[in-house]
Structure formats: C-alpha cells, structure tokens
N, C-alpha and C positions, 0 to 999 in steps of 0.2 A: 506494497499501500502507501501510498504517497504522502508528500507532506502538505497538513491539510490547516495549517496557524495562520496562512497568510487567505484563507478563505473564508469571508465573515456570509453565514447563511442569511436568506431572505426569508422579510417578513412577510407571512400570510394576509389576505383580506380581515379574516377575523384575530389576529395577533394583533393586526393594527387598531382594527375594533378594539379588542381589549386596553390597547394601550395607552388610548385618546378617547376611552371611554363613551364610545358613541355607537351608535348600530351598523349593522356590514353594506347597510342600502347607504348611508352615509358618507364609509369610506370610495363605495363606488361613484356616487354621486362625486365626490370631490375632484378622485380619479379622470372621469370623465369631462370634469371643467376643468382640469391642468391645475387644482389645487395642490394636488397631490403629486410629484412623480410616481410612475408610475412603469414596472419593466411587466411585458406580455410573456409569457413562454407555454410550450405548446402548443400542440394543434388545436386547444379548444381555447388557446388564450388567454389563460389564467393566470390574472394578476400578481404582481410579486413589488415586494418594496424595501427598499436600504434601509439601514438603521441608522442612517446617516441623512438620509431624506426628511425621513420621520422627526428627528433629533432638530434639523434644519426647521420642520414647520412651527413646531412647537415653540423655539424659540424667536418666530416672524410675528406670533400667535401674542405671545408674552409681552412682546414689544410693542404691540400696536393695542394691548390694553393697558400699558403706562402710559402712551401717549394720550389714551382717551381718556384717563384718570380712574380707569375701573381695578380697584384693588382688589387683590386676593383674598377671601379672610380663608385663614385655617383649615384646618377638620377640624371636629370638638370630638377628644376624648373621651364617650360614657359606656 
C-alpha cells in the first residue's frame, strides 16, 4: 500500500450538512448556487467537498456577521 499522508478525504453532502447544522437540501442548493465549492465525482455526479473550502465558507460567514453587527451567543450548558 502507498503512503496516504498527503491525501485529505473529501466530505460528503451529509458530512457538510452536519458540520453546518443545516439540511442536506440546503447544502445542495448552496452548491447549485455556487455558494459552496463542490466537486462532482463518479457517473452519478455525487457531490464532494474539501474541508478547506468549508472552513473558508465559515470564516466568510463569521466576517459577514461581524460586519453586520450580529453577535454570536454562546450555547448555554444546562
């Protein structure tokens, strides 16, 4: 077997939906609109996402929220 240290596994649409806490259809829509960078693989054209692209998306959203003056509230621990 070869060395796989340099290979970053790509995320599925379900993985991204869980990370962003949104429905998978929202991820599909954002992908179709070009909001999230998507790679299509296989004969079915399944979507895959790179972790770096999702991290970049989250940073952009955080920046937009800060510019709009929206504060993030910490989750309460009950």
